[in-house]
MDTraj code that builds the backbone (N, CA, C; nanometers):
import mdtraj as md
import numpy as np

residues = "UNK UNK UNK UNK UNK UNK UNK UNK UNK UNK UNK UNK UNK UNK UNK UNK UNK UNK UNK UNK UNK UNK UNK UNK UNK UNK UNK UNK UNK UNK UNK UNK UNK UNK UNK UNK UNK UNK UNK UNK UNK UNK UNK UNK UNK UNK UNK UNK UNK UNK UNK UNK UNK UNK UNK UNK UNK UNK UNK UNK UNK UNK UNK UNK UNK UNK UNK UNK UNK UNK UNK UNK UNK UNK UNK UNK UNK UNK UNK UNK UNK UNK UNK UNK".split()
xyz = np.array([
    [2.2310, -3.1342, 24.0504],
    [2.2903, -3.0080, 24.0117],
    [2.3172, -2.9253, 24.1376],
    [2.4363, -2.8692, 24.1457],
    [2.4755, -2.7894, 24.2610],
    [2.4612, -2.6418, 24.2266],
    [2.3866, -2.5713, 24.3079],
    [2.3696, -2.4279, 24.2882],
    [2.4276, -2.3536, 24.4073],
    [2.4987, -2.2470, 24.3808],
    [2.5550, -2.1657, 24.4882],
    [2.4601, -2.0529, 24.5230],
    [2.4534, -2.0213, 24.6499],
    [2.3733, -1.9071, 24.6922],
    [2.4483, -1.7792, 24.6569],
    [2.3780, -1.6683, 24.6642],
    [2.4394, -1.5391, 24.6343],
    [2.5574, -1.5130, 24.7257],
    [2.5443, -1.5477, 24.8537],
    [2.6561, -1.5227, 24.9451],
    [2.7743, -1.6138, 24.9148],
    [2.7494, -1.7345, 24.8666],
    [2.8598, -1.8241, 24.8291],
    [2.9368, -1.7657, 24.7118],
    [2.8653, -1.7097, 24.6138],
    [2.9318, -1.6457, 24.5004],
    [3.0106, -1.5240, 24.5479],
    [2.9513, -1.4452, 24.6369],
    [3.0191, -1.3266, 24.6894],
    [3.1458, -1.3672, 24.7648],
    [3.1385, -1.4758, 24.8404],
    [3.2564, -1.5247, 24.9125],
    [3.3665, -1.5673, 24.8160],
    [3.3291, -1.6375, 24.7108],
    [3.4285, -1.6811, 24.6113],
    [3.4965, -1.5619, 24.5483],
    [3.4167, -1.4620, 24.5122],
    [3.4721, -1.3420, 24.4506],
    [3.5637, -1.2688, 24.5488],
    [3.5175, -1.2519, 24.6713],
    [3.5979, -1.1817, 24.7725],
    [3.7274, -1.2567, 24.8024],
    [3.7196, -1.3881, 24.8125],
    [3.8396, -1.4683, 24.8403],
    [3.9405, -1.4583, 24.7260],
    [3.8912, -1.4688, 24.6032],
    [3.9801, -1.4586, 24.4871],
    [4.0404, -1.3183, 24.4785],
    [3.9612, -1.2170, 24.5069],
    [4.0133, -1.0801, 24.5027],
    [4.1219, -1.0606, 24.6085],
    [4.1032, -1.1198, 24.7245],
    [4.2048, -1.1116, 24.8296],
    [4.3359, -1.1758, 24.7831],
    [4.3261, -1.2890, 24.7170],
    [4.4453, -1.3565, 24.6639],
    [4.5184, -1.2642, 24.5664],
    [4.4435, -1.2079, 24.4727],
    [4.5039, -1.1221, 24.3704],
    [4.5697, -1.0000, 24.4331],
    [4.4982, -0.9321, 24.5210],
    [4.5553, -0.8102, 24.5801],
    [4.6799, -0.8423, 24.6622],
    [4.6792, -0.9544, 24.7310],
    [4.7957, -0.9932, 24.8108],
    [4.9162, -1.0219, 24.7221],
    [4.8959, -1.0983, 24.6168],
    [5.0063, -1.1316, 24.5257],
    [5.0596, -1.0052, 24.4585],
    [4.9708, -0.9212, 24.4088],
    [5.0156, -0.7995, 24.3403],
    [5.0869, -0.7043, 24.4360],
    [5.0401, -0.6962, 24.5591],
    [5.1055, -0.6122, 24.6587],
    [5.2457, -0.6649, 24.6902],
    [5.2574, -0.7960, 24.7045],
    [5.3860, -0.8571, 24.7388],
    [5.4946, -0.8290, 24.6351],
    [5.4553, -0.8169, 24.5083],
    [5.5546, -0.7914, 24.4023],
    [5.5478, -0.6469, 24.3522],
    [5.4751, -0.5625, 24.4250],
    [5.4616, -0.4212, 24.3903],
    [5.4202, -0.4029, 24.2441],
    [5.3143, -0.4742, 24.2060],
    [5.2707, -0.4764, 24.0669],
    [5.1599, -0.3763, 24.0343],
    [5.1253, -0.2894, 24.1275],
    [5.0148, -0.1961, 24.1033],
    [5.0420, -0.1023, 23.9862],
    [5.1669, -0.0817, 23.9493],
    [5.2017, 0.0054, 23.8369],
    [5.1771, -0.0583, 23.7008],
    [5.1765, -0.1906, 23.6938],
    [5.1734, -0.2536, 23.5620],
    [5.0713, -0.3662, 23.5449],
    [4.9842, -0.3867, 23.6423],
    [4.8800, -0.4889, 23.6296],
    [4.7465, -0.4305, 23.6744],
    [4.6445, -0.4509, 23.5922],
    [4.5075, -0.4226, 23.6359],
    [4.4328, -0.5554, 23.6321],
    [4.3236, -0.5636, 23.7058],
    [4.2549, -0.6924, 23.7142],
    [4.1057, -0.6746, 23.7391],
    [4.0356, -0.7812, 23.7126],
    [3.8951, -0.7931, 23.7466],
    [3.8717, -0.9340, 23.7978],
    [3.7778, -0.9470, 23.8902],
    [3.7453, -1.0785, 23.9451],
    [3.5964, -1.1029, 23.9253],
    [3.5635, -1.2147, 23.8641],
    [3.4234, -1.2511, 23.8421],
    [3.3639, -1.3124, 23.9679],
    [3.2339, -1.3204, 23.9729],
    [3.1651, -1.3743, 24.0909],
    [3.2058, -1.5171, 24.1236],
    [3.2431, -1.5934, 24.0226],
    [3.2795, -1.7337, 24.0465],
    [3.4262, -1.7523, 24.0852],
    [3.5013, -1.6434, 24.1001],
    [3.6409, -1.6529, 24.1396],
    [3.7390, -1.6576, 24.0245],
    [3.6911, -1.6351, 23.9025],
    [3.7784, -1.6312, 23.7855],
    [3.8429, -1.4932, 23.7768],
    [3.9714, -1.4885, 23.7448],
    [4.0476, -1.3635, 23.7455],
    [4.0927, -1.3261, 23.6044],
    [4.0722, -1.1999, 23.5678],
    [4.1224, -1.1432, 23.4420],
    [4.2338, -1.0450, 23.4767],
    [4.3526, -1.0672, 23.4216],
    [4.4673, -0.9799, 23.4472],
    [4.5122, -0.9135, 23.3177],
    [4.5398, -0.7838, 23.3237],
    [4.5956, -0.7116, 23.2100],
    [4.7278, -0.6504, 23.2535],
    [4.8344, -0.6966, 23.1905],
    [4.9695, -0.6501, 23.2223],
    [5.0133, -0.5437, 23.1225],
    [5.1064, -0.4603, 23.1647],
    [5.1707, -0.3672, 23.0718],
    [5.2359, -0.4488, 22.9611],
    [5.2326, -0.3962, 22.8419],
    [5.2845, -0.4719, 22.7269],
    [5.4342, -0.5021, 22.7372],
    [5.5067, -0.4250, 22.8176],
    [5.6511, -0.4476, 22.8301],
    [5.6901, -0.5184, 22.9602],
    [5.5946, -0.5848, 23.0235],
    [5.6247, -0.6615, 23.1449],
    [5.7197, -0.7763, 23.1106],
    [5.8284, -0.7897, 23.1835],
    [5.9209, -0.9014, 23.1571],
    [5.8505, -1.0367, 23.1735],
    [5.8826, -1.1295, 23.0861],
    [5.8178, -1.2607, 23.0867],
    [5.8301, -1.3316, 23.2216],
    [5.9436, -1.3198, 23.2868],
    [5.9645, -1.3879, 23.4152],
    [5.8655, -1.3376, 23.5209],
    [5.8460, -1.2080, 23.5276],
    [5.7522, -1.1491, 23.6246],
    [5.6094, -1.1870, 23.5880],
    [5.5765, -1.1775, 23.4605],
    [5.4443, -1.2123, 23.4088],
    [5.4075, -1.3562, 23.4474],
    [5.4980, -1.4479, 23.4212],
    [5.4746, -1.5892, 23.4503],
    [5.4651, -1.6158, 23.5998],
    [5.5513, -1.5530, 23.6775],
    [5.5507, -1.5725, 23.8230],
    [5.4165, -1.5310, 23.8833],
    [5.3673, -1.4160, 23.8437],
    [5.2405, -1.3669, 23.8985],
    [5.1249, -1.4578, 23.8588],
    [5.1176, -1.4929, 23.7328],
    [5.0093, -1.5803, 23.6850],
    [5.0139, -1.7157, 23.7553],
    [5.1300, -1.7761, 23.7617],
    [5.1429, -1.9078, 23.8241],
    [5.1051, -1.9042, 23.9720],
    [5.1447, -1.7985, 24.0416],
    [5.1133, -1.7867, 24.1843],
    [4.9635, -1.7737, 24.2064],
    [4.8985, -1.6898, 24.1281],
    [4.7537, -1.6709, 24.1422],
    [4.6794, -1.7972, 24.1002],
    [4.7185, -1.8545, 23.9891],
    [4.6522, -1.9752, 23.9370],
    [4.6604, -2.0923, 24.0346],
    [4.7687, -2.1012, 24.1101],
    [4.7902, -2.2136, 24.2017],
    [4.7048, -2.2058, 24.3279],
    [4.6471, -2.0920, 24.3551],
    [4.5704, -2.0765, 24.4794],
    [4.4324, -2.1406, 24.4655],
    [4.3877, -2.2175, 24.5645],
    [4.2589, -2.2866, 24.5551],
    [4.1360, -2.1945, 24.5522],
    [4.1492, -2.0703, 24.5944],
    [4.0350, -1.9776, 24.5905],
    [4.0143, -1.9134, 24.4544],
    [4.1039, -1.9406, 24.3611],
    [4.0934, -1.8867, 24.2254],
    [4.0549, -1.9998, 24.1313],
    [3.9437, -1.9820, 24.0594],
    [3.8974, -2.0923, 23.9739],
    [3.9576, -2.0888, 23.8340],
    [4.0245, -1.9810, 23.7984],
    [4.0899, -1.9730, 23.6686],
    [4.1490, -1.8352, 23.6474],
    [4.2400, -1.8267, 23.5492],
    [4.3066, -1.6999, 23.5203],
    [4.3144, -1.6806, 23.3696],
    [4.2791, -1.5612, 23.3262],
    [4.2994, -1.5187, 23.1880],
    [4.3901, -1.3968, 23.1960],
    [4.5008, -1.3990, 23.1224],
    [4.5957, -1.2888, 23.1314],
    [4.6467, -1.2521, 22.9941],
    [4.6878, -1.1270, 22.9817],
    [4.7456, -1.0801, 22.8572],
    [4.8306, -0.9561, 22.8806],
    [4.9163, -0.9291, 22.7858],
    [5.0036, -0.8110, 22.7915],
    [4.9532, -0.7066, 22.6925],
    [4.8409, -0.6476, 22.7231],
    [4.7835, -0.5498, 22.6308],
    [4.7666, -0.4121, 22.6934],
    [4.8178, -0.3948, 22.8142],
    [4.8073, -0.2657, 22.8814],
    [4.9139, -0.1696, 22.8322],
    [4.9020, -0.0433, 22.8711],
    [5.0025, 0.0551, 22.8310],
    [5.1394, 0.0205, 22.8892],
    [5.2441, 0.0599, 22.8198],
    [5.3808, 0.0343, 22.8668],
    [5.4025, 0.0997, 23.0032],
    [5.4879, 0.0358, 23.0815],
    [5.5195, 0.0849, 23.2152],
    [5.6618, 0.1400, 23.2156],
    [5.6802, 0.2595, 23.2716],
    [5.8131, 0.3211, 23.2782],
    [5.9087, 0.2421, 23.3677],
    [5.8545, 0.1594, 23.4543],
    [5.9364, 0.0798, 23.5457],
    [6.0288, -0.0175, 23.4718],
    [5.9882, -0.0598, 23.3538],
    [6.0663, -0.1597, 23.2790],
    [6.1438, -0.0908, 23.1687],
])
top = md.Topology()
chain = top.add_chain()
for i, resn in enumerate(residues, 1):
    res = top.add_residue(resn, chain, resSeq=i)
    for name in ("N", "CA", "C"):
        top.add_atom(name, md.element.get_by_symbol(name[0]), res)
traj = md.Trajectory(xyz[None], top)
């Protein structure tokens, strides 16, 4: 059985958070996406309910493809964004 130390978990979380913040910054998504990152590198994303499907899919696919992210759960349940 493999056990991670506290610092290994912290590193995973920090690395995954860096991935998320970089991707969201690149697409200027701070207006319509909120997120949380678990200690194991799993990411929860909440998008504005009116986020276009193309943008929604692009962001999820980009984050999911990164090796520092162990998984992604996403949904469009946030408040509507005036940007769309």
